[in-house]
C-alpha positions as CSV (number, residue, x, y, z in Angstrom):
1,M,-92.4,124.1,180.8
2,R,-91.8,120.4,180.1
3,S,-93.4,119.4,183.4
4,A,-96.4,121.7,182.7
5,L,-96.9,120.0,179.3
6,A,-96.7,116.6,181.0
7,R,-99.4,117.6,183.5
8,V,-101.6,118.8,180.7
9,W,-101.1,115.6,178.8
10,A,-101.8,113.5,181.9
11,A,-105.0,115.6,182.5
12,I,-106.2,115.1,178.9
13,K,-105.7,111.3,179.3
14,Y,-107.5,111.3,182.7
15,L,-110.5,113.2,181.4
16,A,-110.6,111.3,178.2
17,V,-110.7,108.0,180.0
18,G,-113.3,109.5,182.4
19,G,-115.4,110.3,179.3
20,G,-115.2,106.6,178.3
21,T,-116.2,105.4,181.8
22,A,-119.0,108.0,181.7
23,L,-120.3,106.6,178.4
24,L,-120.2,103.1,179.9
25,G,-121.9,104.5,183.0
26,F,-124.7,106.0,180.9
27,V,-125.3,102.6,179.3
28,A,-125.2,101.0,182.8
29,L,-127.7,103.6,184.1
30,V,-130.1,102.6,181.4
31,G,-129.6,99.0,182.2
32,L,-130.1,99.6,185.9
33,A,-133.3,101.5,185.3
34,V,-134.7,98.6,183.3
35,V,-133.7,96.1,186.0
36,A,-135.1,98.3,188.7
37,A,-138.4,98.6,186.8
38,L,-138.6,94.9,186.2
39,S,-137.7,94.2,189.9
40,L,-140.8,96.1,191.0
41,V,-142.9,93.2,189.5
42,G,-140.4,90.5,190.6
43,I,-139.1,89.7,187.1
44,G,-135.8,91.6,187.4
45,L,-134.8,90.4,190.9
46,P,-132.5,87.6,189.5
47,A,-130.6,90.3,187.5
48,L,-130.2,92.7,190.4
49,P,-127.0,91.1,191.9
50,E,-125.4,91.0,188.5
51,A,-126.3,94.6,187.8
52,A,-124.8,95.6,191.2
53,R,-121.6,93.7,190.2
54,V,-121.4,95.7,187.0
55,L,-121.9,98.9,188.9
56,R,-119.1,97.9,191.3
57,V,-116.7,97.3,188.4
58,L,-117.3,100.8,187.1
59,A,-117.0,102.4,190.6
60,N,-113.9,100.5,191.4
61,R,-112.3,101.6,188.1
62,E,-113.0,105.2,189.1
63,R,-111.6,104.6,192.6
64,R,-108.3,103.3,191.2
65,R,-108.1,106.2,188.7
66,A,-108.9,108.9,191.3
67,G,-106.7,107.3,193.9
68,A,-103.7,107.3,191.4
69,A,-104.4,110.9,190.4
70,L,-104.6,112.1,194.1
71,G,-101.8,109.9,195.4
72,E,-104.0,108.0,197.9
73,A,-105.9,104.8,197.8
74,I,-109.7,105.0,198.0
75,P,-110.9,102.0,200.0
76,E,-113.6,99.6,198.8
77,A,-116.1,98.9,201.5
78,Y,-118.5,96.4,199.8
79,R,-120.4,93.7,201.4
80,P,-120.0,90.4,199.6
81,V,-122.8,89.4,197.3
82,T,-123.0,85.7,198.0
83,G,-125.4,83.1,199.1
84,P,-128.9,82.3,197.8
85,L,-130.7,84.9,195.6
86,P,-132.8,86.5,198.4
87,T,-129.7,87.1,200.5
88,Q,-127.9,88.6,197.5
89,V,-130.8,90.9,196.7
90,R,-131.0,92.0,200.4
91,T,-127.3,92.7,200.5
92,V,-127.4,94.8,197.3
93,L,-130.4,96.9,198.6
94,T,-129.0,97.5,202.1
95,D,-125.3,98.0,201.3
96,P,-124.4,101.7,201.7
97,A,-121.7,101.3,199.1
98,T,-124.4,100.7,196.5
99,R,-126.0,104.0,197.2
100,R,-122.6,105.7,197.1
101,D,-121.9,104.2,193.7
102,L,-125.3,105.4,192.3
103,A,-124.7,108.8,193.7
104,W,-121.5,109.0,191.8
105,L,-122.7,107.4,188.6
106,V,-125.8,109.6,188.0
107,P,-123.9,112.9,187.7
108,H,-120.7,111.3,186.3
109,A,-122.4,109.9,183.2
110,P,-123.4,113.3,181.6
111,I,-120.6,115.5,183.2
112,G,-117.9,112.9,182.4
113,I,-118.9,112.7,178.8
114,L,-118.8,116.6,178.5
115,L,-115.4,116.9,180.2
116,G,-113.9,114.1,178.1
117,S,-115.1,115.8,174.9
118,V,-113.7,119.1,176.0
119,A,-110.4,117.6,177.0
120,I,-110.0,115.8,173.6
121,G,-111.2,118.7,171.5
122,L,-109.5,121.8,173.1
123,L,-106.0,121.3,171.8
124,P,-107.0,120.4,168.2
125,A,-109.4,123.3,168.2
126,A,-106.6,125.7,169.3
127,V,-104.3,124.4,166.5
128,N,-107.1,124.9,164.0
129,Q,-107.7,128.5,165.1
130,W,-104.1,129.3,164.7
131,A,-103.9,127.7,161.2
132,I,-107.0,129.5,159.9
133,P,-105.0,132.6,158.6
134,F,-103.0,130.3,156.4
135,Y,-105.9,128.7,154.6
136,W,-109.2,130.6,155.0
137,Y,-108.9,132.3,151.7
138,L,-108.5,129.0,149.9
139,V,-111.8,127.6,151.2
140,P,-114.9,128.5,149.2
141,G,-117.2,130.4,151.4
142,G,-114.6,130.8,154.2
143,A,-113.0,128.5,156.7
144,P,-115.2,127.2,159.5
145,S,-114.2,128.5,163.0
146,G,-115.5,128.3,166.5
147,F,-118.7,130.0,167.8
148,D,-120.6,128.8,164.7
149,Y,-119.3,131.3,162.1
150,R,-117.0,131.2,159.1
151,V,-113.9,133.2,158.6
152,T,-114.3,135.3,155.4
153,S,-111.9,138.2,156.0
154,W,-108.5,139.0,157.5
155,P,-109.9,140.6,160.6
156,Q,-111.9,137.5,161.3
157,A,-108.8,135.4,160.8
158,G,-107.0,137.6,163.3
159,F,-109.8,137.1,165.8
160,A,-109.6,133.3,165.2
161,V,-105.9,133.5,166.4
162,V,-107.1,135.2,169.6
163,V,-109.7,132.5,170.1
164,G,-106.9,129.9,169.6
165,F,-105.0,131.4,172.5
166,L,-108.2,131.3,174.5
167,Y,-108.5,127.6,173.8
168,A,-104.8,127.1,174.7
169,S,-105.3,128.8,178.0
170,L,-108.3,126.6,178.7
171,T,-106.1,123.6,177.9
172,L,-103.6,124.7,180.5
173,A,-106.4,124.6,183.0
174,L,-107.2,121.0,182.3
175,P,-105.0,119.6,185.2
176,R,-107.2,121.6,187.7
177,L,-110.3,120.2,186.0
178,A,-108.9,116.6,186.2
179,R,-108.0,117.0,189.8
180,A,-111.5,118.4,190.6
181,Q,-113.0,115.4,189.0
182,A,-110.8,113.0,191.0
183,R,-111.7,114.8,194.2
184,Y,-115.3,114.7,193.4
185,A,-115.1,110.9,192.8
186,R,-113.2,110.5,196.1
187,W,-115.8,112.5,198.0
188,L,-118.7,110.3,196.7
189,L,-117.0,106.9,196.5
190,R,-115.0,107.0,199.7
191,P,-116.8,105.3,202.6
192,A,-117.7,107.5,205.6
193,P,-115.1,107.5,208.5
194,G,-115.5,104.3,210.5
195,V,-117.6,102.5,207.9
196,A,-114.7,100.3,206.6
197,L,-113.8,99.4,210.2
198,S,-117.4,98.7,211.2
199,D,-117.9,96.6,208.1
200,R,-114.7,94.7,208.9
201,V,-115.9,94.1,212.5
202,A,-119.2,92.9,211.3
203,E,-117.5,90.6,208.8
204,L,-115.2,89.2,211.5
205,T,-118.1,88.7,213.9
206,A,-119.9,86.7,211.2
207,T,-116.8,84.8,210.4
208,R,-116.3,83.9,214.1
209,A,-119.9,82.8,214.3
210,A,-119.4,80.7,211.2
211,A,-116.2,79.2,212.6
212,L,-118.0,78.3,215.9
213,D,-120.9,76.8,213.9
214,A,-118.6,74.8,211.7
215,H,-116.6,73.6,214.8
216,G,-119.8,72.6,216.6
217,A,-121.1,70.8,213.6
218,E,-117.8,69.0,213.2
219,L,-117.8,67.9,216.9
220,R,-121.4,66.7,216.6
221,R,-120.5,64.7,213.5
222,I,-117.4,63.1,215.2
223,E,-119.5,62.3,218.3
224,R,-122.2,60.8,216.2
225,D,-119.8,58.7,214.2
226,L,-118.1,57.4,217.4
227,H,-121.3,56.8,219.2
228,D,-123.3,55.2,216.5
229,G,-120.4,53.3,214.9
230,T,-117.2,52.7,216.8
231,Q,-118.7,52.8,220.3
232,A,-121.5,50.4,219.4
233,R,-119.1,47.9,217.8
234,I,-116.7,48.0,220.8
235,A,-119.7,47.4,223.1
236,A,-120.7,44.4,220.9
237,V,-117.1,43.1,221.2
238,I,-117.2,43.3,225.0
239,M,-120.6,41.6,225.1
240,Q,-119.4,38.8,222.7
241,L,-116.3,38.2,224.7
242,G,-118.3,38.1,227.9
243,I,-120.7,35.5,226.5
244,A,-117.8,33.5,225.1
245,G,-116.2,33.4,228.6
246,Q,-119.4,32.0,230.0
247,L,-119.7,29.4,227.3
248,R,-116.1,28.3,227.3
249,S,-116.6,25.4,229.7
250,R,-120.0,24.3,228.4
251,D,-119.7,24.7,224.6
252,A,-116.2,25.4,223.4
253,D,-117.2,25.6,219.7
254,A,-119.9,28.2,220.4
255,A,-117.4,30.2,222.5
256,F,-114.8,30.0,219.7
257,D,-117.4,31.3,217.2
258,L,-118.2,34.2,219.5
259,V,-114.5,35.1,219.8
260,R,-114.1,35.0,216.1
261,K,-117.2,37.3,215.7
262,A,-115.7,39.6,218.3
263,Q,-112.5,39.8,216.4
264,E,-114.3,40.7,213.2
265,T,-116.4,43.3,215.0
266,A,-113.2,44.8,216.5
267,E,-111.6,45.0,213.1
268,S,-114.7,46.8,211.8
269,A,-114.6,49.2,214.7
270,L,-110.9,49.9,213.9
271,V,-111.8,50.6,210.3
272,E,-114.5,53.0,211.4
273,L,-112.2,54.7,213.9
274,R,-109.6,55.2,211.2
275,D,-112.3,56.7,209.0
276,V,-113.2,59.2,211.8
277,V,-109.6,60.1,212.2
278,R,-109.2,60.7,208.5
279,S,-112.3,62.9,208.5
280,I,-110.6,65.1,211.1
281,Y,-107.2,65.3,209.4
282,P,-106.5,62.9,206.5
283,P,-103.2,61.1,207.0
284,V,-102.5,61.5,203.3
285,L,-101.9,65.2,204.0
286,S,-99.2,64.4,206.5
287,D,-97.6,61.8,204.2
288,R,-97.9,63.4,200.8
289,G,-98.9,67.1,201.4
290,L,-101.8,68.9,199.8
291,D,-100.5,68.3,196.2
292,G,-100.4,64.6,196.7
293,A,-103.7,64.5,198.6
294,V,-105.5,66.3,195.8
295,T,-103.9,64.0,193.2
296,A,-105.2,61.0,195.1
297,L,-108.7,62.6,195.2
298,A,-108.6,63.2,191.5
299,A,-107.5,59.6,190.9
300,R,-110.4,58.3,192.9
301,C,-113.0,60.5,191.2
302,P,-115.2,58.7,188.6
303,I,-115.0,61.7,186.3
304,P,-111.7,62.4,184.6
305,C,-109.9,65.3,186.3
306,E,-107.3,67.6,184.9
307,L,-104.9,68.9,187.5
308,D,-103.0,72.2,187.6
309,L,-101.0,72.2,190.9
310,A,-98.7,75.1,191.6
311,L,-98.4,75.5,195.4
312,A,-95.5,77.6,196.6
313,G,-94.6,76.2,200.0
314,R,-96.8,74.3,202.4
315,P,-99.8,75.9,204.0
316,P,-100.7,75.5,207.7
317,A,-102.4,72.3,208.7
318,A,-105.8,73.9,209.1
319,V,-105.7,75.5,205.7
320,E,-104.5,72.2,204.1
321,A,-107.3,70.3,205.7
322,A,-109.9,72.9,204.7
323,A,-108.6,72.9,201.1
324,Y,-108.6,69.1,201.0
325,F,-112.2,68.8,202.2
326,I,-113.4,71.7,199.9
327,I,-112.0,70.0,196.9
328,A,-113.4,66.6,198.0
329,E,-116.8,68.1,198.5
330,A,-116.7,69.9,195.2
331,L,-115.7,66.7,193.4
332,T,-118.6,64.9,195.1
333,N,-121.0,67.5,193.9
334,V,-119.6,67.2,190.4
335,T,-120.1,63.4,190.5
336,K,-123.6,63.5,191.9
337,H,-125.3,66.5,190.4
338,S,-123.5,67.9,187.4
339,G,-123.6,65.2,184.8
340,A,-120.2,66.4,183.7
341,E,-117.8,64.4,181.5
342,R,-114.6,66.2,182.7
343,A,-113.5,68.4,185.5
344,R,-110.5,70.6,186.1
345,I,-108.8,71.5,189.4
346,R,-106.4,74.4,189.8
347,L,-104.5,74.8,193.1
348,G,-102.0,77.5,193.6
349,T,-100.9,80.4,195.8
350,A,-100.9,84.1,195.3
351,E,-99.2,86.3,197.9
352,D,-100.6,84.9,201.2
353,R,-103.6,83.0,199.9
354,V,-104.3,79.6,198.6
355,Q,-106.4,79.7,195.5
356,I,-108.7,76.8,194.5
357,T,-110.7,76.5,191.3
358,V,-112.9,73.6,190.4
359,V,-114.5,73.7,187.0
360,D,-116.8,71.1,185.3
361,D,-118.5,70.9,181.9
362,G,-121.8,69.7,183.3
363,R,-125.3,71.0,183.0
364,G,-124.8,73.9,185.4
365,G,-127.6,75.5,187.5
366,A,-126.0,74.7,190.9
367,D,-128.1,76.1,193.7
368,E,-127.0,76.3,197.3
369,A,-130.6,76.3,198.5
370,R,-131.0,72.7,197.2
371,G,-128.5,71.3,199.7
372,S,-125.8,70.3,197.2
373,G,-123.0,70.7,199.7
374,L,-122.1,74.2,198.7
375,A,-123.3,75.6,202.0
376,G,-120.9,73.3,203.8
377,I,-118.1,74.6,201.6
378,R,-119.0,78.2,202.4
379,R,-118.9,77.4,206.2
380,R,-115.4,75.9,205.9
381,V,-114.3,79.0,203.9
382,A,-115.9,81.4,206.3
383,A,-114.3,79.7,209.3
384,L,-110.9,80.7,207.9
385,D,-112.0,84.2,206.8
386,G,-111.7,83.2,203.1
387,T,-113.8,83.9,200.1
388,A,-115.9,81.6,197.9
389,A,-117.6,82.5,194.5
390,L,-119.7,80.1,192.5
391,T,-120.6,80.7,188.8
392,S,-123.0,78.1,187.4
393,P,-125.2,79.3,184.5
394,A,-127.8,77.0,183.1
395,G,-126.1,74.7,180.6
396,G,-122.8,75.1,182.3
397,P,-120.0,75.2,182.9
398,T,-119.9,75.4,186.7
399,E,-116.9,77.1,188.3
400,L,-116.1,77.3,192.1
401,R,-113.4,79.7,193.1
402,V,-112.1,79.7,196.7
403,E,-109.4,81.7,198.4
404,L,-108.0,80.9,201.8
405,P,-105.6,83.1,203.7
406,C,-102.5,81.0,204.7
407,G,-99.7,83.5,205.6
408,L,-97.2,81.9,203.2
């Protein structure tokens, strides 16, 4: 008996919360309709990715509820909505998960509100029907009852008791109703067999391509730096020393000047070579770790930076280097483009991921399409199969959130 009552109470809570999500879903449907109508003339396109994110929040909420009720997780097979606006719009429109979410939301909005109302109202209605024989004769004009009539006699009061038992029996059926709603959500929101795997394969394929592109770009940069800088200076040193050797017997002073210039050129070449090495893997990471390296970056930044460093353990070298260069590039963007007065850097770990957040109080409106270095950050993140999210409304603040898997 106690377990049956517990199941009924759990079903009432499940259906009542479903009624709440259905009410929010109804509001979301109205908003989506407005955005879709405005998108037909191009005005609503900027709001389309945000509308899809709201829809995903509601659908994910239902996935978690239904999964908990059924004792199994319902996977989320969404494509990431990132990049420039045209890419985000194309992702939203072509993602099968968006169509699944809409197919769930359209019937859930009215049906969920109805089921939630029934779940909340059945038990109080049953109690009221049972109580009618005790007070109907005290109410002028008779006591209100179900089925849109008033109890004005003892036979009607007896019938109200029977109706109360009917309500109670319907209340005992609520667990089946709640389970049916959960199964319905699972049926609509669960990706088709193989979709999650194929999406993951496509994601890993894109990640591998991004990693190869990033690796190729890094090799080209190193080759260009060595060819245009260090190699040219070393060639100049060799030439200067050769000429000095020829002038040594005829003009010792000129030969000495050339040797001195060759030494200066060699020193410059050494400085450039060290810079190239630092761009591959900064020595400060080896000496002071990622915490110390980020502290040094913040100290060199012209804008005051607030640090929140909470790394648990030391990430792998590749992750350390990527995190260092991501923060360095983000601070460079803040300095050059944001007009900010302060910045904040949070660096920590959660489970097996390094989490990076860089926030500034600048003017906002950061756009990857304008070549502000954000595309390079995304390439570094994609090369490690991480995630990057940028929030930069006009007027600020701008927030960059990055997660890198590290296996800590």
